[in-house]
C-alpha positions as CSV (number, residue, x, y, z in Angstrom):
1,P,27.2,166.4,85.5
2,G,30.2,168.4,84.2
3,L,31.3,169.8,87.5
4,K,35.0,169.3,88.1
5,L,35.9,170.0,91.7
6,S,39.3,171.2,92.9
7,G,40.9,169.7,96.0
8,R,41.2,173.3,97.3
9,S,37.5,173.9,97.2
10,D,35.5,174.9,100.3
11,L,33.4,172.1,101.7
12,H,30.1,173.6,100.6
13,I,31.1,173.2,96.9
14,Y,30.5,169.4,97.2
15,F,26.9,169.9,98.3
16,W,25.9,171.9,95.1
17,P,25.7,168.9,92.7
18,H,24.1,166.7,95.3
19,G,21.4,169.2,96.1
20,C,20.7,169.9,92.5
21,K,20.1,166.2,91.7
22,L,16.8,166.6,93.4
23,L,15.6,169.3,90.9
24,D,13.4,168.9,87.9
25,D,13.6,171.4,85.1
26,G,12.3,174.7,86.4
27,G,13.0,173.7,90.0
28,Y,14.6,176.3,92.3
29,F,17.7,175.9,94.5
30,G,18.8,178.3,97.2
31,F,22.1,178.1,99.1
32,L,23.6,180.3,101.8
33,T,27.4,180.0,101.6
34,S,30.7,181.9,101.9
35,S,31.1,184.3,99.1
36,S,34.6,183.2,98.1
37,W,33.5,181.1,95.2
38,L,32.5,184.2,93.3
39,D,36.1,185.2,92.9
40,V,38.6,182.4,93.4
41,E,39.8,179.6,91.1
42,Y,37.9,176.7,92.6
43,G,34.8,178.8,92.2
44,F,35.3,179.2,88.5
45,H,34.5,175.5,87.9
46,L,31.3,176.1,89.8
47,Q,30.5,179.2,87.8
48,R,30.8,177.4,84.5
49,W,28.7,174.5,85.8
50,I,26.0,177.0,86.9
51,L,25.9,178.8,83.6
52,Q,25.7,175.5,81.7
53,H,22.8,174.0,83.7
54,F,20.9,176.7,85.4
55,E,19.3,180.1,85.1
56,L,21.2,182.1,87.7
57,V,18.3,184.0,89.2
58,A,20.0,186.1,91.9
59,V,23.0,186.5,94.2
60,L,22.6,188.5,97.3
61,E,25.2,189.9,99.8
62,S,24.9,192.2,102.7
63,T,27.3,195.2,103.3
64,C,26.1,195.9,106.8
65,E,25.6,192.7,108.8
66,P,27.0,189.1,109.1
67,W,24.5,186.3,108.5
68,F,26.6,184.0,110.7
69,T,27.6,185.5,114.0
70,G,31.3,185.2,114.6
71,A,32.2,184.2,111.0
72,R,35.3,185.9,109.5
73,V,34.1,185.3,105.9
74,T,31.5,187.1,103.9
75,T,28.4,185.1,103.1
76,C,26.0,185.3,100.1
77,V,22.7,183.8,99.0
78,T,22.5,182.2,95.6
79,I,19.2,181.3,93.8
80,L,19.3,179.0,90.8
81,R,16.6,177.6,88.5
82,R,17.3,174.4,86.7
83,C,17.1,174.9,82.9
84,S,18.1,172.5,80.1
85,D,17.4,175.1,77.4
86,P,20.6,176.9,76.4
87,V,18.8,179.7,74.6
88,K,16.6,180.4,77.7
89,R,19.7,180.3,80.0
90,F,21.6,182.8,77.9
91,K,18.6,185.2,77.7
92,N,18.2,185.0,81.5
93,L,18.8,188.2,83.5
94,V,21.0,187.8,86.6
95,R,20.3,190.1,89.5
96,F,23.3,190.9,91.8
97,V,21.7,192.3,94.9
98,Q,23.7,194.4,97.4
99,L,21.8,194.8,100.6
100,R,22.6,198.1,102.3
101,K,20.4,197.7,105.4
102,P,19.9,194.8,107.8
103,L,17.3,192.2,106.6
104,K,15.2,193.0,109.6
105,E,14.7,196.5,108.3
106,I,14.2,195.5,104.7
107,L,11.7,192.8,105.7
108,A,9.8,194.9,108.2
109,N,6.5,193.3,109.1
110,D,3.9,193.0,111.9
111,G,5.8,190.2,113.6
112,T,3.4,187.4,112.6
113,E,4.4,184.4,110.5
114,A,2.1,185.6,107.8
115,G,3.6,189.0,107.9
116,R,7.1,187.7,107.6
117,Q,6.1,185.5,104.7
118,E,4.4,188.4,103.0
119,A,7.5,190.6,103.4
120,S,9.8,187.9,102.1
121,E,7.6,187.2,99.0
122,K,7.4,190.9,98.3
123,L,11.2,191.2,98.3
124,R,11.5,188.1,96.1
125,G,9.0,189.5,93.7
126,L,10.8,192.8,93.5
127,I,14.1,191.1,92.7
128,E,12.7,188.8,90.1
129,S,10.7,191.5,88.3
130,T,13.7,193.9,88.1
131,K,14.8,194.2,84.5
132,Q,17.4,197.1,84.8
133,D,19.7,198.4,87.4
134,H,17.9,199.8,90.4
135,R,19.4,201.7,93.4
136,T,17.8,202.7,96.7
137,A,19.0,203.4,100.2
138,D,18.0,199.9,101.2
139,Y,19.6,197.9,98.3
140,R,21.2,198.0,94.9
141,I,20.2,195.5,92.1
142,L,22.6,195.2,89.1
143,V,21.1,193.3,86.2
144,V,23.5,191.4,84.0
145,P,22.6,189.1,81.1
146,Q,23.7,185.6,81.8
147,R,25.1,185.5,78.3
148,K,27.5,188.4,79.3
149,L,28.8,186.4,82.2
150,W,29.6,183.5,79.9
151,D,31.1,185.7,77.1
152,D,33.3,187.5,79.6
153,G,34.7,184.2,81.0
154,C,35.3,182.9,77.5
155,K,37.0,186.1,76.3
156,L,39.6,185.5,79.1
157,G,40.1,182.0,77.8
158,R,40.8,183.3,74.3
159,L,43.3,185.9,75.7
160,A,45.0,183.1,77.6
161,A,45.2,180.9,74.6
162,E,46.7,183.7,72.5
163,E,49.2,184.4,75.2
164,E,50.3,180.8,75.4
165,N,50.1,180.0,71.7
166,G,53.5,178.8,70.5
167,E,55.1,179.2,73.9
168,E,56.3,176.6,76.3
169,T,54.6,177.2,79.7
170,N,54.3,175.5,83.0
171,G,50.6,176.0,83.1
172,S,47.8,178.5,82.3
173,V,48.8,182.2,82.5
174,F,45.5,182.6,84.5
175,H,46.0,179.8,87.0
176,E,48.6,179.0,89.6
177,N,48.7,175.3,88.6
178,P,48.2,173.5,85.3
179,T,44.6,173.1,84.4
180,D,42.8,171.7,81.4
181,Y,39.5,173.5,81.6
182,H,40.0,176.3,79.1
183,T,40.0,176.3,75.4
184,L,39.4,178.9,72.7
185,D,35.7,178.6,73.2
186,E,35.4,177.6,76.8
187,Y,34.6,179.4,80.0
188,V,37.6,180.3,82.3
189,G,36.1,182.3,85.1
190,G,34.9,185.7,86.2
191,K,35.1,188.0,89.2
192,W,31.4,188.1,89.9
193,G,31.9,189.6,93.3
194,V,32.6,193.0,91.6
195,Y,28.8,193.3,91.0
196,L,28.1,192.9,94.7
197,R,30.8,194.9,96.3
198,A,32.1,197.6,94.0
199,P,30.6,201.0,94.9
200,D,28.4,202.9,92.4
201,F,31.4,205.1,91.5
202,Y,33.1,202.1,89.9
203,F,30.2,201.5,87.6
204,Q,29.9,205.2,86.8
205,M,33.5,205.3,85.8
206,M,33.2,202.2,83.7
207,E,30.1,203.5,82.0
208,R,31.8,206.7,81.0
209,Y,35.4,205.5,80.4
210,G,35.2,201.7,80.2
211,G,36.2,201.9,76.6
212,S,39.7,203.1,77.7
213,F,40.3,200.0,79.9
214,V,41.5,196.5,79.0
215,P,42.4,193.5,81.1
216,L,46.1,193.7,82.1
217,I,46.9,190.6,80.1
218,E,46.3,192.5,76.9
219,V,49.1,194.9,77.5
220,A,51.5,193.0,79.8
221,E,52.7,189.6,80.9
222,V,52.2,188.7,84.6
223,K,54.2,185.9,86.3
224,R,54.4,184.7,89.9
225,G,57.7,185.0,91.6
226,V,59.9,182.0,92.4
227,T,58.4,179.1,94.3
228,S,61.5,177.5,95.7
229,G,60.2,174.7,97.7
230,C,62.1,175.9,100.8
231,D,62.8,179.6,101.1
232,D,64.8,179.0,104.3
233,F,67.4,177.2,102.1
234,F,67.1,178.9,98.7
235,M,66.7,182.5,100.0
236,P,69.0,182.9,103.0
237,E,69.9,186.2,104.7
238,D,73.0,187.9,103.5
239,I,75.1,188.6,106.7
240,T,78.4,189.4,104.9
241,K,78.7,192.8,106.4
242,Q,78.0,191.6,109.9
243,A,80.4,188.7,109.5
244,L,83.3,191.1,108.5
245,E,83.0,192.7,111.9
246,E,85.1,189.8,113.1
247,T,88.5,191.2,112.3
248,D,90.6,188.3,113.5
249,S,91.4,186.1,110.4
250,T,91.8,182.9,112.4
251,E,88.6,183.4,114.3
252,F,86.8,184.3,111.1
253,R,88.1,181.1,109.3
254,H,87.1,179.0,112.3
255,R,83.5,180.3,112.4
256,Y,82.8,180.8,108.7
257,H,85.0,178.1,107.1
258,C,86.6,180.4,104.6
259,Q,89.3,183.1,104.3
260,R,88.3,186.5,105.4
261,N,90.3,188.0,102.6
262,E,88.2,186.3,100.0
263,V,85.1,187.8,101.5
264,I,86.7,191.3,101.5
265,K,87.5,190.9,97.8
266,G,83.8,190.0,97.1
267,K,84.5,186.5,95.9
268,I,82.6,184.9,98.8
269,Q,79.5,185.9,100.7
270,I,78.4,184.7,104.1
271,V,74.7,183.7,104.5
272,R,72.4,182.6,107.3
273,S,69.8,180.1,106.3
274,G,66.4,179.8,107.8
275,D,67.5,177.2,110.4
276,G,70.1,179.7,111.8
277,S,73.2,178.0,110.3
278,E,75.8,180.1,108.6
279,H,77.6,179.3,105.4
280,P,80.1,180.7,102.9
281,I,79.0,180.7,99.3
282,E,80.7,181.9,96.2
283,A,79.2,185.3,95.2
284,K,78.7,184.3,91.6
285,Y,76.0,181.8,92.8
286,L,74.0,184.4,94.7
287,K,71.9,187.3,93.7
288,P,69.9,189.8,95.8
289,E,66.3,188.8,96.1
290,I,63.1,190.8,96.7
291,H,61.3,188.7,99.3
292,S,58.1,190.5,100.3
293,L,56.1,193.7,100.3
294,M,57.5,194.4,103.8
295,T,60.9,195.1,102.3
296,I,59.5,197.6,99.7
297,E,59.2,201.1,101.0
298,S,59.1,203.2,97.8
299,V,58.2,202.7,94.2
300,R,61.9,202.2,93.3
301,F,63.6,199.1,94.7
302,E,67.4,199.2,94.6
303,R,69.8,196.2,95.0
304,S,71.1,197.7,98.2
305,E,67.7,197.4,99.9
306,A,67.6,193.6,99.5
307,E,68.1,191.7,102.8
308,R,68.2,188.2,101.3
309,V,69.9,186.6,98.4
310,M,68.8,183.8,96.1
311,L,70.8,180.7,95.4
312,L,71.2,180.4,91.6
313,V,73.1,177.3,90.5
314,D,72.6,175.7,87.1
315,E,75.7,173.5,87.0
316,P,75.9,169.7,87.6
317,L,77.4,168.7,91.0
318,E,80.5,167.2,89.4
319,N,81.4,170.7,88.1
320,L,81.2,172.1,91.6
321,K,83.9,170.0,93.3
322,G,85.9,171.9,95.8
323,T,83.4,174.8,96.1
324,H,81.6,176.2,99.1
325,V,78.3,176.1,97.2
326,L,78.6,172.3,96.8
327,A,78.9,172.0,100.6
328,Y,75.8,174.1,100.9
329,I,73.9,172.0,98.4
330,R,74.9,168.8,100.3
331,Y,73.6,170.5,103.4
332,G,70.2,170.9,101.7
333,Q,70.2,167.2,100.8
334,R,70.6,166.3,104.5
335,E,68.6,168.8,106.4
336,T,64.8,169.2,106.7
337,F,64.5,172.8,107.7
338,G,61.7,172.0,110.0
339,G,59.8,169.8,107.5
340,E,59.3,166.1,107.3
341,L,61.7,165.6,104.4
342,P,65.2,167.0,103.4
343,V,64.9,169.9,101.0
344,S,66.0,167.8,98.0
345,K,63.1,165.4,98.6
346,R,60.4,168.0,98.9
347,E,57.8,167.7,96.0
348,T,58.6,171.1,94.4
349,C,62.3,170.5,94.5
350,A,62.3,166.8,93.5
351,S,60.2,167.6,90.4
352,R,63.1,169.6,88.9
353,P,65.8,168.0,86.7
354,R,68.3,169.4,89.2
355,W,66.5,169.8,92.5
356,Y,68.6,172.9,93.5
357,D,68.3,174.7,90.2
358,I,65.9,177.6,90.3
359,T,67.7,179.8,87.8
360,N,64.8,179.8,85.3
361,C,63.0,182.4,87.4
362,P,60.6,184.9,86.0
363,K,61.8,188.5,85.3
364,G,60.0,191.8,85.0
365,H,60.6,195.5,85.5
366,I,57.5,195.9,87.6
367,I,56.9,194.2,91.0
368,L,53.2,193.6,91.9
369,P,52.5,192.4,95.4
370,K,50.0,189.6,96.0
371,L,49.1,190.2,99.7
372,V,48.3,193.8,100.7
373,Q,46.6,195.6,103.4
374,Y,46.6,199.4,103.7
375,R,49.4,200.4,101.3
376,H,49.1,200.4,97.5
377,I,52.5,200.2,96.0
378,V,53.8,198.7,92.8
379,A,57.6,198.9,92.6
380,W,60.1,199.4,89.8
381,N,62.7,196.6,89.8
382,T,65.7,198.8,89.1
383,D,68.3,196.0,88.9
384,D,66.1,193.2,87.5
385,L,66.3,191.2,90.6
386,P,64.5,187.9,91.2
387,V,61.4,188.0,93.4
388,N,59.8,185.6,95.8
389,C,56.4,183.9,95.1
390,A,54.8,186.4,97.6
391,L,55.2,188.9,94.7
392,M,54.5,188.9,91.0
393,V,56.5,190.4,88.1
394,V,55.0,192.4,85.3
395,E,56.5,193.1,81.9
396,C,54.8,195.3,79.3
397,K,54.5,193.8,75.8
398,L,56.1,197.0,74.5
399,S,59.1,197.5,76.7
400,K,59.0,201.3,76.1
401,H,55.6,201.3,77.9
402,N,56.9,199.8,81.2
403,K,57.3,203.0,83.1
404,A,53.9,204.2,81.9
405,L,52.4,201.0,83.1
406,A,54.1,201.4,86.4
407,A,52.5,204.8,86.7
408,V,49.1,203.4,85.9
409,L,49.4,200.5,88.3
410,N,50.5,202.8,91.1
411,S,47.5,205.2,90.5
412,T,44.8,205.6,93.1
413,L,42.3,204.6,90.4
414,V,43.9,201.1,90.2
415,A,44.1,201.1,94.0
416,F,40.4,201.7,94.1
417,I,39.6,198.9,91.5
418,K,42.0,196.2,92.7
419,P,40.3,195.1,95.9
420,Y,37.2,194.2,94.0
421,F,39.2,191.8,91.8
422,S,41.2,190.4,94.7
423,R,40.4,187.6,97.1
424,K,39.3,189.0,100.5
425,L,41.1,187.3,103.4
426,G,38.7,187.6,106.3
427,N,36.7,190.7,107.0
428,E,39.7,193.0,107.5
429,A,41.6,194.9,104.8
430,N,43.9,192.0,103.8
431,T,43.4,191.0,100.1
432,Q,45.2,188.6,97.8
433,L,45.7,189.3,94.1
434,D,46.7,186.1,92.3
435,V,48.0,185.7,88.8
436,Y,44.6,185.1,87.3
437,A,43.1,188.2,89.1
438,A,46.0,190.3,88.0
439,N,45.5,189.3,84.4
440,I,41.9,190.3,84.3
441,L,42.4,193.5,86.3
442,P,41.0,196.5,84.3
443,V,43.8,199.0,83.5
444,P,44.0,202.0,81.1
445,N,44.9,200.7,77.6
446,L,48.4,201.9,77.0
447,A,48.3,200.7,73.4
448,E,45.7,203.3,72.5
449,M,47.7,206.2,74.1
450,S,49.8,208.7,72.2
451,D,53.6,208.8,72.7
452,K,53.2,212.1,74.5
453,T,50.8,210.6,77.0
454,I,53.1,207.6,77.6
455,E,56.0,210.0,78.2
456,T,53.9,212.1,80.7
457,L,52.9,209.0,82.6
458,A,56.6,207.8,82.8
459,A,57.6,211.3,84.1
460,V,55.0,211.4,86.8
461,F,56.0,207.9,87.9
462,D,59.7,209.0,88.2
463,A,58.6,212.0,90.2
464,L,57.5,209.6,93.0
465,G,61.2,209.0,93.5
466,D,62.4,207.2,96.7
467,R,59.9,208.7,99.1
468,P,58.1,206.1,101.3
469,V,54.6,205.2,100.1
470,T,52.2,205.3,103.1
471,Q,48.8,203.9,104.0
472,L,45.4,204.9,102.4
473,V,43.8,205.1,105.8
474,E,43.0,208.3,107.7
475,Q,45.6,209.1,110.3
476,R,43.0,209.4,113.1
477,L,42.3,205.6,112.6
478,L,46.0,204.6,112.4
479,D,46.8,206.5,115.6
480,V,44.5,204.4,117.8
481,R,44.8,200.8,119.0
482,N,41.4,200.4,120.5
483,V,38.1,201.1,118.8
484,S,36.8,202.5,122.1
485,D,39.4,205.3,121.9
486,L,37.6,206.8,118.9
487,K,35.2,209.6,119.5
488,E,33.6,209.0,116.1
489,Q,33.4,205.4,115.1
490,D,32.4,205.7,111.4
491,A,34.3,205.5,108.1
492,E,33.3,208.8,106.6
493,P,36.4,210.7,105.6
494,R,37.4,213.8,107.7
495,E,40.5,214.4,105.7
496,W,42.6,212.6,103.1
497,P,45.1,210.0,104.2
498,L,48.6,211.4,104.2
499,E,49.5,209.5,101.0
500,L,46.6,211.2,99.1
501,Q,47.8,214.5,100.3
502,Q,51.2,214.1,98.5
503,P,51.5,216.5,95.5
504,D,53.3,213.8,93.4
505,R,50.5,211.4,94.1
506,Q,47.9,213.9,93.0
507,D,49.9,214.7,89.8
508,L,50.1,211.0,88.9
509,D,46.4,210.5,89.4
510,K,45.5,213.5,87.3
511,A,47.8,212.2,84.5
512,V,46.0,208.9,84.6
513,F,42.6,210.6,84.5
514,K,43.6,212.6,81.5
515,A,44.9,209.4,79.8
516,I,41.5,207.8,80.0
517,G,39.7,210.8,78.7
518,V,38.4,212.7,81.8
519,P,37.8,216.3,80.7
520,A,40.1,218.9,82.2
521,A,37.2,220.7,83.8
522,E,36.2,217.6,85.7
523,L,39.6,216.4,86.9
524,E,39.3,218.0,90.3
525,S,35.8,216.7,91.0
526,V,36.5,213.2,89.7
527,Q,39.7,213.0,91.8
528,N,37.9,214.2,94.9
529,H,35.2,211.6,94.4
530,L,37.8,208.9,93.9
531,Y,39.7,209.9,97.1
532,Q,36.4,209.9,99.0
533,E,35.6,206.3,97.9
534,V,39.2,205.1,98.5
535,T,39.4,206.7,102.0
536,R,36.0,205.4,103.0
537,Y,36.9,201.8,101.9
538,W,40.2,201.6,103.8
539,N,38.7,203.5,106.8
540,S,35.9,200.8,106.9
541,A,38.5,198.1,106.8
542,R,40.5,199.7,109.6
543,L,37.4,200.0,111.8
544,V,36.7,196.3,111.2
545,E,40.3,195.4,112.2
546,L,40.1,197.5,115.3
547,Q,36.8,195.9,116.3
548,A,38.2,192.4,115.6
549,M,41.1,193.2,117.9
550,E,38.6,194.3,120.6
551,N,36.6,191.1,120.1
552,R,39.7,189.0,120.5
553,K,40.5,190.8,123.8
554,R,37.0,190.2,125.0
555,S,37.1,186.5,124.0
556,K,40.2,186.0,126.1
557,K,38.4,187.5,129.0
558,G,35.5,185.2,128.5
559,R,33.0,187.7,127.0
560,T,31.7,187.1,123.5
561,A,31.0,190.0,121.2
562,N,27.4,190.5,120.1
563,S,26.4,190.2,116.4
564,R,26.4,194.0,115.8
565,E,29.9,194.3,117.1
566,V,31.0,191.5,114.8
567,A,29.4,193.3,111.9
């Protein structure tokens, strides 16, 4: 009862309610599944259902071995106990168990069935009897009151309601699509995977300086970029400069269906849409567009760097008679661009009052990527350009804090925290930060900082300038294409990645540390510890990627990688 399932749920989600129908009060339920439900939107429904009907006994995840050979997703074990008493549920202590050695070593026994059973029961007893955080070389157990999980999820609901109060929105500020499962007093969701995956340094920092952090939604508004319905049509490539290489006016008019002189004057631009066709469009209906992280090299994005433009038309068709843009819109009404329906008939487009009007696009001074791998970069939108849905825009509630927020979001500290609030895509370093995750991302609280601190952060951000932002992986791992070429195949840092060696990067990081209260005498040691953790994380991800590449090569040759190679 009470479990609302999303159509985007993993298949295992549908088995939870069926399995639990067999339980009496006090009955146990154990399930080995992918870990994604701990951190993604469809899993938030499941989280709420669990908290309302069960004592969440434990969640276990391994950092050193896969439990399904060949699987690209991380798996976890969840243990529930059916409980109809809300007071008992809220008093329950949840154990998040990070296994740091293979189960074979943790459950060492004499090889008999009785020995295996005894070792398993010993581990179970240890987990259930643990009342406070416990760390060893074999495992880490973090103990979190079940009430805290509920309160944290409800707090986010209250923040969302405050953000949306009195405003016309297209859906929850936390979720990509409209949902109806949060109210002032209802559970929205939480990033439970943090308790399993974040290293000890994260919890040490939060224990000492957590009072200086707030969810991003408290200081800024986060919006997803434009979902056009057909980027090939709405976001064509600007080829004006290339087109003007044709100097013969007659040939130009024949190919591009407009006067070359009008293009020279800047009245018309030439674009190439995703199907390869070329079109003239009046310049006033086009604006440079920031399409993806691949087009962003530095923390400052200038209009001149944009390779695409966005079609921005908010007039009725009858007002466009005799224009080139009308011909282009008619083209979109006819052509499918590789889909089953013409652009105008696609669901996203057809739902608009005018199918071609995407002028109501979100704006913000800060560009936050959704999909990232080895680079951590949050760019300044110098010319207030529209962005694609592969990116998000962020605008500080106090506009004078925007530059300071850009500094904070570009810091190595946020780079360290962000992966644990993002969705992991496979076992490699690719992660996805959606609007919900961005909103709950812990960031230093700008509202509590002095004007001088705000100015200092803005200055260290500006000092990053136009230099390219590079990867957070050691160069020795970036320089190889085969894991077999490495003499030392481990993630332990030998030197800082080139990005962390940059003086402007180090100055920015120290400014952020000072802003959250790190004493001056500890700045160097805290920064070194942070760089150690960050380098180790991305080194590990790079090694996994190299091994995955090796495994794919072997698979093509007919040889399957063994379980340890997959791990």
